[in-house]
All heavy atoms as an XYZ file, in Angstrom:
953
protein
N     226.984    103.456    -44.930
C     228.335    102.937    -45.568
C     228.282    103.277    -47.062
O     227.271    103.027    -47.735
C     228.390    101.408    -45.331
C     229.667    100.781    -45.672
S     229.945     99.170    -44.880
C     229.343     98.152    -46.297
N     229.396    103.641    -47.687
C     229.660    103.995    -48.968
C     229.595    102.645    -49.756
O     230.290    101.638    -49.390
C     230.832    104.744    -49.267
C     230.832    106.120    -48.673
C     232.226    106.827    -49.020
C     232.264    108.154    -48.430
N     233.518    108.871    -48.866
N     229.074    102.713    -51.060
C     229.083    101.488    -51.828
C     230.558    101.329    -52.382
O     231.276    102.340    -52.541
C     228.193    101.823    -53.059
C     227.946    103.257    -53.018
C     228.245    103.700    -51.543
N     230.954    100.100    -52.651
C     232.354     99.817    -53.011
C     232.503    100.364    -54.534
O     231.666     99.889    -55.308
C     232.619     98.288    -53.016
C     233.965     97.925    -53.403
C     235.089     98.534    -52.645
O     235.002     98.474    -51.454
O     236.067     99.053    -53.160
N     233.480    101.078    -54.810
C     233.729    101.594    -56.088
C     234.922    100.911    -56.868
O     235.147    101.235    -58.012
C     233.859    103.136    -56.070
C     232.745    103.967    -55.596
C     232.920    105.300    -55.706
N     234.337    105.728    -55.382
C     234.795    107.055    -55.245
N     233.897    107.959    -55.218
N     236.090    107.173    -55.055
N     235.586    100.147    -56.097
C     236.722     99.536    -56.662
C     236.384     98.366    -57.600
O     235.452     97.723    -57.430
C     237.617     98.839    -55.540
C     238.259     99.882    -54.666
C     239.216     99.137    -53.682
N     240.021     99.997    -52.916
C     239.613    100.348    -51.576
N     238.629     99.779    -51.069
N     240.348    101.249    -50.928
N     237.272     98.328    -58.730
C     236.962     97.331    -59.731
C     237.664     95.962    -59.229
O     237.248     95.009    -59.768
C     237.508     97.719    -61.140
C     236.719     98.806    -61.650
C     237.057     98.994    -63.120
N     238.539     98.928    -63.397
C     239.110     99.733    -64.113
N     238.540    100.631    -64.809
N     240.417     99.680    -64.346
N     238.639     96.116    -58.443
C     239.455     94.906    -58.023
C     239.249     94.696    -56.591
O     239.557     95.506    -55.747
C     240.873     95.080    -58.462
C     241.050     95.361    -59.884
N     240.891     94.263    -60.805
C     241.399     96.384    -60.644
C     241.194     94.773    -62.118
N     241.411     95.916    -61.900
N     238.862     93.437    -56.145
C     238.626     93.132    -54.833
C     240.035     93.233    -54.130
O     240.996     92.895    -54.582
C     238.171     91.603    -54.782
C     237.946     91.179    -53.341
N     237.079     91.532    -52.417
C     238.577     90.202    -52.702
C     237.143     90.951    -51.273
N     238.199     90.073    -51.501
N     239.989     93.628    -52.818
C     241.185     93.710    -52.014
C     241.117     92.445    -51.080
O     240.141     92.206    -50.474
C     241.155     95.051    -51.175
C     241.321     96.174    -52.068
C     241.852     97.365    -51.328
N     242.270     98.373    -52.197
C     243.496     98.479    -52.699
N     244.426     97.906    -52.166
N     243.961     99.519    -53.428
N     242.381     91.910    -50.882
C     242.561     90.748    -49.972
C     243.454     91.302    -48.852
O     244.359     92.057    -48.961
C     243.352     89.657    -50.760
C     243.746     88.543    -49.783
C     242.565     89.131    -51.889
N     243.020     90.985    -47.647
C     243.688     91.361    -46.295
C     244.428     90.128    -45.885
O     243.986     89.292    -45.168
C     242.828     91.811    -45.364
C     242.014     93.097    -45.898
C     241.049     93.632    -44.805
C     240.425     94.867    -45.524
N     239.693     95.646    -44.657
N     245.729     90.097    -46.290
C     246.457     88.911    -45.746
C     246.974     89.112    -44.313
O     246.851     90.240    -43.697
C     247.737     88.976    -46.675
C     247.947     90.460    -47.018
C     246.584     90.938    -47.073
N     247.342     88.024    -43.701
C     247.673     88.024    -42.378
C     249.162     87.900    -42.229
O     249.524     86.925    -42.806
C     246.850     87.112    -41.472
C     245.432     87.273    -41.315
C     244.752     86.474    -40.332
C     243.188     86.561    -40.382
N     242.775     87.728    -39.759
N     249.915     88.823    -41.613
C     251.317     88.747    -41.212
C     252.113     88.466    -42.353
O     253.176     87.688    -42.424
C     251.556     87.406    -40.335
C     250.748     87.703    -38.978
O     250.681     88.689    -38.507
N     250.137     86.564    -38.454
N     251.862     89.144    -43.490
C     252.677     89.279    -44.752
C     253.621     90.460    -44.564
O     253.218     91.552    -44.610
C     251.996     89.167    -45.954
C     252.961     89.380    -47.266
C     251.096     87.954    -46.150
N     254.865     90.258    -44.408
C     255.857     91.311    -44.167
C     256.534     91.735    -45.570
O     256.582     90.833    -46.449
C     256.967     90.886    -43.271
C     256.515     90.420    -41.870
C     255.873     91.561    -41.158
O     256.456     92.704    -40.972
N     254.753     91.368    -40.693
N     256.990     92.929    -45.590
C     257.541     93.403    -46.825
C     258.576     94.366    -46.586
O     258.685     95.056    -45.593
C     256.495     94.067    -47.785
N     259.563     94.503    -47.553
C     260.564     95.624    -47.427
C     260.258     96.661    -48.493
O     259.932     96.220    -49.614
C     261.926     95.000    -47.707
C     262.348     93.970    -46.659
O     262.155     94.375    -45.542
O     262.860     92.998    -46.834
N     260.443     97.828    -48.301
C     260.161     98.921    -49.124
C     261.483     99.683    -49.370
O     262.051    100.127    -48.454
C     259.103     99.906    -48.592
C     258.788    101.018    -49.648
C     257.794     99.075    -48.375
N     261.814     99.994    -50.641
C     262.871    100.769    -51.007
C     262.443    101.861    -51.980
O     261.593    101.687    -52.704
C     263.921     99.793    -51.828
C     264.622     98.761    -51.231
C     265.293     97.863    -52.149
C     265.635     99.213    -50.192
N     263.173    102.958    -51.947
C     262.927    103.981    -52.990
C     263.433    103.455    -54.260
O     264.449    102.881    -54.367
C     263.668    105.324    -52.550
O     263.620    106.243    -53.593
N     262.645    103.834    -55.323
C     263.026    103.329    -56.673
C     263.715    104.540    -57.441
O     263.777    104.317    -58.649
C     261.880    102.841    -57.456
N     264.220    105.469    -56.874
C     264.862    106.452    -57.612
C     266.432    106.233    -57.342
O     266.991    106.322    -56.352
C     264.532    107.937    -56.772
C     265.253    109.018    -57.468
C     263.056    108.129    -56.897
N     267.080    106.052    -58.577
C     268.398    105.673    -58.594
C     269.360    106.696    -57.948
O     270.338    106.365    -57.517
C     268.819    105.506    -60.080
C     267.459    105.447    -60.810
C     266.411    106.120    -59.832
N     269.117    107.925    -58.026
C     269.953    109.100    -57.608
C     269.903    109.182    -56.096
O     270.719    109.896    -55.461
C     269.540    110.341    -58.268
O     268.186    110.741    -57.896
N     268.936    108.456    -55.424
C     268.817    108.606    -53.931
C     269.512    107.475    -53.268
O     269.702    106.501    -53.898
C     267.423    108.643    -53.443
C     266.587    109.964    -54.012
C     265.107    109.859    -53.484
O     264.848    108.777    -52.691
O     264.366    110.676    -53.812
N     269.844    107.795    -51.998
C     270.560    106.772    -51.271
C     269.393    105.661    -50.826
O     268.322    106.076    -50.425
C     271.078    107.332    -49.902
C     271.504    106.212    -48.981
C     272.219    108.231    -50.153
N     269.617    104.521    -51.134
C     268.578    103.487    -50.909
C     268.374    103.249    -49.376
O     269.265    102.929    -48.651
C     268.957    102.153    -51.543
C     268.022    101.791    -52.601
C     268.388    100.452    -53.268
O     268.832     99.507    -52.501
O     268.268    100.325    -54.499
N     267.113    103.434    -48.922
C     266.765    103.153    -47.557
C     265.843    102.084    -47.534
O     264.724    102.273    -48.206
C     266.212    104.434    -46.876
C     267.207    105.532    -46.778
C     265.674    104.073    -45.379
C     266.744    107.008    -46.360
N     265.981    101.047    -46.882
C     265.047     99.946    -46.797
C     264.285     99.956    -45.511
O     264.893    100.112    -44.407
C     265.846     98.601    -46.881
O     264.980     97.558    -46.806
N     262.985     99.952    -45.591
C     262.101     99.779    -44.407
C     261.222     98.633    -44.512
O     260.809     98.212    -45.529
C     261.224    101.123    -44.323
C     261.957    102.387    -44.130
C     260.997    103.680    -44.107
C     262.738    102.536    -42.808
N     260.981     98.044    -43.330
C     260.252     96.900    -43.163
C     258.676     97.287    -42.738
O     258.563     98.268    -41.918
C     260.780     95.884    -42.209
O     262.073     95.575    -42.660
C     259.990     94.674    -42.062
N     257.708     96.589    -43.253
C     256.275     96.839    -42.937
C     255.560     95.599    -43.172
O     256.003     94.494    -43.407
N     254.201     95.794    -42.865
C     253.167     94.721    -43.066
C     252.290     95.146    -44.129
O     251.861     96.254    -44.217
C     252.506     94.520    -41.783
C     251.529     93.435    -41.840
C     250.848     93.128    -40.550
O     251.075     93.783    -39.480
O     249.923     92.233    -40.496
N     251.832     94.116    -44.984
C     250.883     94.390    -46.059
C     249.554     94.372    -45.400
O     249.224     93.418    -44.713
C     250.953     93.264    -47.126
C     252.374     93.207    -47.836
C     249.912     93.504    -48.189
C     252.722     94.366    -48.502
N     248.833     95.544    -45.525
C     247.467     95.641    -44.985
C     246.456     95.053    -45.905
O     245.494     94.375    -45.533
C     247.083     97.042    -44.673
C     248.004     97.693    -43.642
C     247.712     99.202    -43.471
C     248.029     96.987    -42.279
N     246.629     95.417    -47.157
C     245.776     94.680    -48.086
C     246.415     94.846    -49.539
O     247.298     95.520    -49.709
C     244.386     95.304    -48.211
C     244.224     96.763    -48.646
O     244.884     97.159    -49.583
O     243.411     97.431    -47.998
N     245.965     93.969    -50.414
C     246.625     93.818    -51.711
C     245.512     93.535    -52.734
O     244.386     92.800    -52.419
C     247.655     92.707    -51.770
C     248.355     92.654    -53.019
C     247.160     91.370    -51.378
C     249.663     91.836    -53.079
N     245.535     94.049    -54.009
C     244.655     93.763    -55.013
C     245.390     93.664    -56.338
O     246.768     93.627    -56.364
C     243.771     95.016    -55.146
O     244.284     96.073    -55.855
N     244.815     93.483    -57.483
C     245.328     93.376    -58.794
C     246.102     94.667    -59.164
O     246.845     94.600    -60.150
C     244.406     92.890    -59.779
C     243.906     91.495    -59.512
C     243.054     90.974    -60.605
N     243.677     90.963    -62.017
C     244.673     90.124    -62.416
N     245.169     89.333    -61.511
N     245.144     90.239    -63.539
N     245.732     95.817    -58.584
C     246.332     96.958    -59.121
C     247.246     97.770    -58.018
O     247.856     98.679    -58.438
C     245.250     98.012    -59.482
O     244.374     98.209    -58.225
C     244.352     97.421    -60.603
N     247.234     97.255    -56.771
C     248.177     97.907    -55.752
C     248.182     97.268    -54.429
O     247.500     96.238    -54.114
N     248.845     97.885    -53.581
C     249.174     97.490    -52.230
C     248.992     98.548    -51.146
O     249.406     99.682    -51.483
C     250.549     96.872    -52.097
C     250.656     95.609    -52.921
C     250.962     96.557    -50.650
C     252.191     95.056    -52.873
N     248.410     98.238    -50.110
C     248.443     99.171    -48.911
C     249.335     98.618    -47.902
O     249.186     97.437    -47.517
C     247.038     99.415    -48.460
C     246.983    100.555    -47.416
C     245.659    101.080    -47.090
N     244.715     99.993    -46.632
C     244.142     99.934    -45.476
N     244.324    100.764    -44.515
N     243.361     98.904    -45.179
N     250.312     99.431    -47.410
C     251.272     98.906    -46.516
C     251.450     99.783    -45.317
O     251.359    100.998    -45.425
C     252.728     98.650    -47.322
C     253.625     97.986    -46.406
C     253.163    100.061    -47.777
C     254.885     97.514    -47.168
N     251.701     99.223    -44.266
C     251.963    100.005    -42.951
C     253.478     99.622    -42.581
O     253.905     98.562    -42.305
C     251.095     99.529    -41.836
C     251.393    100.520    -40.529
C     250.189    100.273    -39.591
C     250.479    101.036    -38.346
N     250.305    102.488    -38.547
N     254.276    100.741    -42.573
C     255.810    100.630    -42.192
C     256.042    100.838    -40.716
O     255.147    101.489    -40.070
C     256.489    101.637    -42.992
C     256.482    101.385    -44.577
C     257.213    102.439    -45.290
C     257.134    100.051    -45.007
N     257.145    100.406    -40.284
C     257.517    100.543    -38.837
C     257.841    101.946    -38.619
O     257.795    102.452    -37.478
C     258.452     99.447    -38.339
C     257.911     98.094    -38.479
C     258.861     97.117    -37.691
N     258.268     95.818    -37.845
C     258.683     94.861    -38.610
N     259.909     95.031    -39.325
N     258.099     93.648    -38.488
N     258.561    102.623    -39.574
C     258.973    104.080    -39.386
C     258.469    104.801    -40.754
O     258.207    104.287    -41.673
C     260.553    104.049    -39.554
C     261.125    103.386    -38.315
C     262.606    103.420    -38.415
C     263.326    102.839    -37.151
N     264.746    102.865    -37.340
N     258.300    106.122    -40.665
C     257.901    106.946    -41.761
C     258.925    106.707    -42.955
O     260.102    106.737    -42.665
C     257.851    108.354    -41.259
C     257.765    108.203    -39.784
C     258.479    106.912    -39.404
N     258.406    106.707    -44.087
C     259.179    106.690    -45.379
C     259.846    107.952    -45.744
O     260.853    108.111    -46.435
C     258.334    105.947    -46.331
C     259.049    105.578    -47.755
C     260.194    104.706    -47.591
C     258.089    104.989    -48.747
N     258.980    109.016    -45.444
C     259.645    110.307    -45.882
C     259.524    110.518    -47.420
O     260.266    111.275    -48.022
N     258.367    109.931    -48.114
C     258.174    110.112    -49.484
C     256.828    110.930    -49.621
O     256.048    111.098    -48.654
C     258.030    108.764    -50.192
C     259.260    107.964    -50.228
C     260.362    108.724    -50.963
C     261.748    108.013    -50.844
N     262.712    108.746    -51.567
N     256.609    111.352    -50.879
C     255.387    112.005    -51.230
C     254.656    111.380    -52.405
O     255.262    110.518    -52.953
C     255.786    113.532    -51.318
C     256.655    113.831    -52.582
C     257.067    115.303    -52.573
C     258.003    115.583    -53.754
N     259.244    115.419    -53.590
N     253.434    111.788    -52.573
C     252.596    111.198    -53.632
C     253.371    111.357    -54.944
O     254.112    112.362    -55.241
C     251.362    111.917    -53.726
C     250.455    111.606    -54.845
C     250.443    111.750    -52.416
N     253.221    110.285    -55.823
C     253.945    110.130    -57.026
C     255.327    109.724    -56.968
O     256.103    109.523    -58.116
C     253.756    111.375    -58.096
C     252.322    111.562    -58.298
O     251.492    110.467    -58.597
N     251.780    112.752    -58.368
N     256.036    109.485    -55.798
C     257.346    108.970    -55.737
C     257.213    107.398    -56.027
O     256.223    106.905    -55.842
C     257.900    109.179    -54.280
C     258.347    110.581    -54.064
O     258.509    111.405    -55.070
O     258.635    110.870    -52.923
N     258.312    106.975    -56.644
C     258.432    105.573    -57.009
C     258.991    104.674    -55.877
O     260.011    105.129    -55.244
C     259.156    105.412    -58.319
C     258.358    106.020    -59.466
O     257.229    105.963    -59.552
N     259.132    106.696    -60.367
N     258.491    103.519    -55.708
C     258.897    102.556    -54.662
C     259.015    101.200    -55.236
O     258.425    100.853    -56.283
C     257.853    102.482    -53.565
C     257.471    103.831    -52.843
C     256.361    103.483    -51.840
C     258.699    104.343    -52.136
N     259.885    100.444    -54.519
C     259.997     98.981    -54.852
C     259.611     98.203    -53.592
O     260.221     98.539    -52.495
C     261.394     98.767    -55.285
C     261.793     97.221    -55.636
C     263.232     97.149    -55.905
C     263.589     95.661    -55.851
N     265.139     95.562    -56.197
N     258.755     97.334    -53.710
C     258.247     96.550    -52.532
C     258.570     95.054    -52.808
O     258.156     94.465    -53.818
C     256.750     96.699    -52.354
C     256.433     98.138    -52.166
C     256.221     95.770    -51.158
C     254.901     98.490    -52.021
N     259.270     94.410    -51.866
C     259.693     93.119    -51.995
C     259.145     92.323    -50.713
O     259.162     92.815    -49.706
C     261.168     92.975    -51.882
O     261.804     93.638    -53.042
C     261.658     91.429    -52.135
N     258.482     91.139    -51.111
C     257.819     90.187    -50.035
C     258.098     88.888    -50.452
O     258.542     88.620    -51.461
C     256.379     90.664    -49.861
C     255.552     90.274    -51.061
S     254.149     91.336    -51.083
C     254.621     92.669    -52.096
N     257.771     87.990    -49.489
C     257.789     86.599    -49.735
C     256.392     86.084    -49.716
O     255.643     86.291    -48.836
C     258.526     85.896    -48.661
O     259.967     86.460    -48.682
C     258.698     84.378    -48.882
N     255.968     85.226    -50.740
C     254.587     84.723    -50.683
C     254.417     83.746    -49.485
O     255.395     83.066    -49.157
C     254.445     83.923    -52.003
C     254.515     84.627    -53.305
C     254.208     83.730    -54.457
C     253.417     85.683    -53.298
N     253.372     83.922    -48.826
C     253.230     83.341    -47.530
C     253.121     81.799    -47.504
O     253.510     81.306    -46.581
C     251.785     83.880    -46.998
C     251.092     84.381    -48.296
C     252.168     84.841    -49.240
N     252.745     81.202    -48.545
C     252.485     79.736    -48.489
C     253.717     79.110    -49.158
O     254.491     78.148    -48.664
C     251.253     79.307    -49.245
C     251.078     77.855    -49.245
C     249.647     77.493    -49.831
O     248.679     78.053    -49.345
O     249.652     76.693    -50.689
N     254.183     79.582    -50.350
C     255.259     78.907    -51.167
C     256.529     79.384    -50.708
O     257.573     78.711    -51.090
C     255.012     79.114    -52.581
O     255.104     80.498    -52.883
N     256.728     80.585    -50.139
C     257.998     81.191    -49.852
C     258.740     81.780    -51.040
O     259.853     82.075    -50.909
N     258.043     81.797    -52.112
C     258.677     82.515    -53.350
C     258.650     84.020    -53.284
O     257.811     84.670    -52.778
C     257.718     82.102    -54.616
C     258.113     82.826    -55.870
C     257.824     80.585    -54.812
N     259.941     84.656    -53.505
C     259.969     85.982    -53.471
C     259.183     86.735    -54.570
O     258.896     86.106    -55.690
C     261.468     86.388    -53.717
C     262.116     85.075    -54.093
C     261.157     83.948    -53.929
N     258.540     87.935    -54.258
C     257.741     88.585    -55.100
C     258.040     90.206    -55.038
O     258.183     90.676    -53.874
C     256.120     88.434    -54.625
C     255.190     89.137    -55.407
C     254.857     88.552    -56.661
C     254.657     90.233    -54.891
C     253.870     89.287    -57.407
C     253.552     90.852    -55.615
C     253.238     90.414    -56.914
N     258.291     90.808    -56.147
C     258.687     92.153    -56.182
C     257.884     93.066    -57.097
O     257.596     92.561    -58.177
C     260.123     92.314    -56.588
O     261.005     91.609    -55.701
C     260.646     93.810    -56.649
N     257.350     94.117    -56.606
C     256.622     95.057    -57.465
C     257.235     96.453    -57.329
O     257.821     96.815    -56.387
C     255.166     95.154    -56.986
C     254.410     93.896    -57.289
C     254.942     95.625    -55.666
N     257.132     97.125    -58.529
C     257.552     98.551    -58.507
C     256.238     99.335    -58.535
O     255.360     98.860    -59.239
C     258.366     98.802    -59.678
C     259.673     98.208    -59.681
N     260.830     98.997    -59.671
C     260.109     97.002    -59.603
C     261.870     98.295    -59.493
N     261.458     97.071    -59.555
N     256.071    100.480    -57.843
C     254.835    101.124    -57.807
C     255.084    102.587    -57.557
O     256.138    103.128    -57.388
N     253.982    103.329    -57.737
C     253.923    104.851    -57.521
C     253.068    105.023    -56.103
O     251.957    104.492    -56.088
C     253.386    105.498    -58.586
O     254.164    105.134    -59.853
C     253.346    107.048    -58.512
N     253.578    105.782    -55.269
C     252.950    106.206    -54.090
C     251.663    107.038    -54.395
O     251.896    108.092    -55.048
C     253.846    106.880    -53.107
C     253.434    107.278    -51.785
C     252.953    106.078    -51.003
C     254.382    108.088    -51.049
N     250.515    106.596    -54.078
C     249.321    107.297    -54.474
C     248.510    107.906    -53.299
O     247.764    108.786    -53.575
C     248.354    106.364    -55.385
C     248.973    106.111    -56.738
C     249.004    107.348    -57.453
C     249.498    107.023    -58.934
N     249.645    108.323    -59.772
N     248.692    107.185    -52.160
C     247.786    107.642    -50.953
C     248.737    107.717    -49.797
O     249.322    106.683    -49.449
C     246.610    106.705    -50.810
C     245.710    106.573    -51.985
N     244.882    107.520    -52.316
C     245.619    105.675    -52.783
C     244.242    107.200    -53.349
N     244.731    105.980    -53.685
N     248.643    108.805    -49.010
C     249.334    108.792    -47.720
C     248.198    108.733    -46.708
O     247.457    109.799    -46.307
C     250.072    110.087    -47.613
C     251.215    110.374    -48.620
C     251.834    111.820    -48.495
C     252.289    109.325    -48.401
N     247.966    107.605    -46.039
C     246.949    107.384    -45.162
C     247.291    107.853    -43.662
O     246.592    108.324    -42.878
C     246.460    105.875    -44.908
C     246.010    105.260    -46.281
N     244.661    105.614    -46.784
C     246.616    104.614    -47.185
C     244.627    104.970    -47.832
N     245.698    104.395    -48.229
N     248.683    107.800    -43.397
C     249.281    108.362    -42.193
C     250.745    108.468    -42.591
O     251.190    108.196    -43.551
C     249.039    107.537    -40.999
O     249.817    106.350    -41.193
N     251.562    108.811    -41.513
C     252.930    108.987    -41.828
C     253.675    107.694    -41.980
O     254.809    107.605    -42.473
C     253.711    109.920    -40.705
C     253.671    109.246    -39.345
O     252.784    108.460    -39.120
O     254.456    109.621    -38.476
N     252.998    106.574    -41.648
C     253.590    105.243    -41.883
C     252.728    104.255    -42.753
O     253.147    103.140    -42.808
C     253.976    104.499    -40.493
O     252.606    104.445    -39.749
C     254.923    105.235    -39.775
N     251.600    104.772    -43.295
C     250.676    103.938    -43.946
C     250.550    104.503    -45.356
O     250.122    105.732    -45.606
C     249.397    103.801    -43.327
C     248.473    102.676    -43.836
C     247.235    102.446    -43.029
O     247.235    102.523    -41.857
O     246.095    102.554    -43.655
N     250.709    103.661    -46.401
C     250.782    104.230    -47.788
C     249.998    103.250    -48.705
O     249.986    101.973    -48.508
C     252.220    104.111    -48.315
C     253.128    104.950    -47.399
C     253.907    104.254    -46.487
C     253.371    106.343    -47.481
C     254.825    104.987    -45.674
C     254.102    106.989    -46.585
C     254.889    106.254    -45.709
O     255.678    106.977    -44.809
N     249.447    103.832    -49.743
C     248.781    103.166    -50.802
C     249.660    103.317    -52.054
O     249.962    104.301    -52.453
N     250.037    102.124    -52.559
C     250.948    102.065    -53.775
C     250.164    101.407    -54.976
O     249.642    100.287    -54.803
C     252.240    101.291    -53.443
C     253.063    101.248    -54.669
C     252.924    102.018    -52.244
N     250.228    102.115    -56.171
C     249.797    101.424    -57.355
C     250.929    100.824    -58.091
O     251.952    101.509    -58.323
C     249.057    102.512    -58.252
C     247.747    102.859    -57.767
N     246.689    103.393    -58.451
C     247.277    102.943    -56.586
C     245.589    103.595    -57.869
N     245.864    103.369    -56.581
N     250.730     99.582    -58.652
C     251.751     99.005    -59.412
C     252.055     99.768    -60.683
O     251.225    100.366    -61.311
C     251.366     97.677    -59.903
C     250.931     96.640    -58.736
C     249.805     95.827    -59.000
C     251.624     96.504    -57.534
C     249.341     95.014    -58.083
C     251.105     95.758    -56.663
C     250.054     94.923    -56.854
O     249.598     94.076    -55.888
N     253.353     99.791    -61.115
C     253.721    100.258    -62.295
C     253.980     99.072    -63.352
O     253.698     97.971    -62.856
C     255.084    101.239    -62.234
O     256.044    100.414    -61.631
C     254.699    102.429    -61.466
N     254.642     99.353    -64.377
C     254.785     98.112    -65.357
C     255.613     97.046    -64.918
O     255.542     95.963    -65.547
C     255.321     98.795    -66.641
C     256.829     99.307    -66.511
N     256.993    100.484    -65.846
C     258.014     98.761    -66.810
C     258.346    100.659    -65.819
N     258.874     99.722    -66.465
N     256.579     97.228    -63.963
C     257.413     96.130    -63.626
C     257.150     95.280    -62.456
O     257.024     95.742    -61.297
C     258.855     96.757    -63.321
C     260.008     95.798    -63.175
N     260.654     95.131    -64.263
C     260.521     95.324    -61.983
C     261.474     94.313    -63.869
N     261.512     94.358    -62.480
N     256.796     94.024    -62.652
C     256.465     93.190    -61.461
C     257.191     91.891    -61.663
O     257.182     91.232    -62.847
C     254.937     92.876    -61.478
C     254.210     94.072    -61.291
C     254.518     91.824    -60.478
C     252.536     93.930    -61.545
N     257.931     91.447    -60.794
C     258.654     90.141    -60.734
C     257.800     89.080    -59.986
O     257.803     89.069    -58.822
C     260.083     90.193    -60.075
C     260.899     91.218    -60.784
O     260.838     91.262    -62.114
O     261.698     91.880    -60.137
N     257.142     88.289    -60.747
C     256.252     87.269    -60.044
C     254.809     87.475    -60.542
O     254.575     88.354    -61.422
N     253.902     86.776    -60.025
C     252.523     86.791    -60.451
C     251.738     87.430    -59.458
O     251.578     86.885    -58.234
C     252.148     85.433    -60.762
O     250.695     85.340    -60.861
N     250.815     88.442    -59.881
C     249.976     89.098    -58.825
C     248.894     88.189    -58.477
O     248.408     87.988    -57.361
C     249.419     90.300    -59.382
C     248.216     90.940    -58.541
C     250.471     91.462    -59.577
N     248.516     87.242    -59.488
C     247.478     86.200    -59.181
C     247.888     85.295    -58.224
O     247.202     84.917    -57.202
C     247.119     85.489    -60.513
C     246.282     86.387    -61.374
O     245.557     87.247    -60.969
O     246.354     86.180    -62.585
N     249.200     84.830    -58.289
C     249.649     83.895    -57.219
C     249.750     84.505    -55.858
O     249.475     83.923    -54.948
C     251.126     83.423    -57.651
C     251.136     82.401    -58.694
O     250.017     81.926    -59.117
O     252.180     82.195    -59.480
N     250.190     85.823    -55.781
C     250.218     86.452    -54.544
C     248.833     86.602    -53.904
O     248.725     86.326    -52.854
C     250.788     87.926    -54.769
C     250.891     88.802    -53.467
S     252.025     87.982    -52.221
C     251.771     89.119    -50.914
N     247.791     87.033    -54.759
C     246.539     87.035    -54.226
C     245.974     85.765    -53.782
O     245.295     85.514    -52.826
C     245.475     87.659    -55.348
C     245.812     89.125    -55.637
C     245.093     89.503    -56.797
C     245.436     89.923    -54.479
N     246.269     84.628    -54.602
C     245.839     83.299    -54.287
C     246.351     82.904    -53.022
O     245.652     82.396    -52.109
C     246.352     82.312    -55.379
C     246.018     80.927    -55.096
C     244.567     80.354    -55.231
C     247.025     80.046    -54.635
C     244.258     79.078    -55.042
C     246.616     78.666    -54.452
C     245.406     78.320    -54.546
N     247.614     83.023    -52.671
C     248.297     82.614    -51.388
C     247.864     83.573    -50.349
O     248.040     83.131    -49.032
C     249.763     82.721    -51.542
C     250.373     81.589    -52.365
C     251.847     81.237    -52.288
O     252.248     81.692    -51.191
O     252.338     80.903    -53.151
N     247.338     84.762    -50.505
C     246.943     85.616    -49.398
C     245.459     85.494    -48.927
O     244.982     85.954    -47.855
C     247.131     87.036    -49.721
S     248.884     87.486    -49.829
N     244.742     84.729    -49.816
C     243.244     84.508    -49.516
C     243.176     83.483    -48.365
O     243.876     82.438    -48.381
C     242.508     84.001    -50.709
C     241.077     83.616    -50.396
C     242.412     85.069    -51.880
N     242.409     83.908    -47.393
C     242.317     82.921    -46.208
C     241.030     82.043    -46.460
O     239.984     82.612    -46.637
C     242.029     83.630    -44.936
C     241.925     82.774    -43.729
C     241.811     83.552    -42.416
C     241.517     82.600    -41.321
N     241.194     83.184    -40.095
N     241.165     80.791    -46.613
C     239.969     79.936    -46.975
C     239.497     79.388    -45.624
O     240.227     78.910    -44.798
C     240.496     78.689    -47.839
C     241.301     79.121    -49.135
C     241.725     77.842    -49.819
C     240.164     79.821    -49.959
N     238.162     79.270    -45.654
C     237.567     78.679    -44.423
C     237.136     77.189    -44.822
O     237.379     76.784    -45.798
C     236.368     79.434    -43.975
C     235.246     79.367    -45.119
O     235.067     78.468    -45.838
N     234.440     80.546    -45.154
N     236.745     76.467    -43.703
C     236.660     75.021    -43.995
C     235.684     74.660    -44.991
O     235.587     73.558    -45.393
C     236.262     74.474    -42.524
C     237.382     74.445    -41.590
O     238.570     74.548    -41.939
O     237.091     74.428    -40.377
N     234.664     75.524    -45.181
C     233.579     75.186    -46.253
C     233.988     75.569    -47.588
O     233.175     75.378    -48.515
C     232.355     75.799    -45.691
O     232.410     77.225    -45.836
N     235.136     76.043    -47.943
C     235.541     76.577    -49.159
C     236.489     75.562    -49.860
O     237.404     75.148    -49.222
C     236.209     77.869    -49.006
O     235.400     78.815    -48.410
C     236.611     78.413    -50.562
N     236.141     75.295    -51.067
C     237.069     74.385    -51.903
C     237.568     75.290    -53.005
O     236.819     75.743    -53.843
C     236.377     73.203    -52.405
C     237.113     72.275    -53.284
C     238.338     71.754    -52.551
C     236.220     71.282    -53.846
N     238.886     75.412    -53.076
C     239.427     76.240    -54.176
C     240.422     75.372    -54.940
O     241.265     74.725    -54.343
C     240.116     77.373    -53.564
C     240.799     78.417    -54.540
C     239.695     79.038    -55.445
C     241.461     79.508    -53.707
N     240.116     75.365    -56.217
C     240.986     74.488    -56.993
C     241.832     75.430    -58.116
O     241.172     76.273    -58.673
C     240.250     73.603    -57.953
C     239.370     72.530    -57.011
C     241.031     72.731    -58.911
C     238.330     71.671    -57.766
N     243.107     75.252    -58.085
C     243.907     76.166    -58.932
C     244.449     75.284    -60.038
O     245.032     74.313    -59.823
C     245.126     76.767    -58.169
C     245.885     77.633    -58.832
C     247.065     78.155    -58.050
C     247.985     79.058    -58.872
N     249.183     79.432    -58.180
N     244.290     75.779    -61.187
C     244.718     75.162    -62.481
C     245.708     75.840    -63.146
O     245.782     77.156    -63.061
C     243.670     74.620    -63.394
O     243.003     75.873    -63.795
N     246.601     75.260    -63.854
C     247.598     75.995    -64.631
C     247.409     75.788    -65.998
O     246.911     74.954    -66.638
C     248.953     75.423    -64.242
C     249.433     75.797    -62.938
C     250.779     75.824    -62.701
N     251.208     76.259    -61.353
C     251.862     77.359    -61.001
N     252.283     78.031    -61.981
N     252.110     77.652    -59.905
């Protein structure tokens, strides 16, 4: 097994759905629905129901609802990895509506022996 080289831990949420749009203004907006496979402080890996038809370095907008609070969360990102025709790795760009920390916090599955205290 290869040693982990990522600087940011990836969280694997369960059943978090998202909508993906092309972030190119000149294109016709196509919205596709998919499931978040994992998320970190720097990006998201998503599996869509249909192929997106995009290539590496294309810009996307991903909108989801936080699993616990129901708060909408939107990120703009750049397509960096094509894992398959329906699975993509997206790195965040400068524009994020919401808190990545809140998203990660809500996606962490806590077990019975874990006590997590969130302060503001």
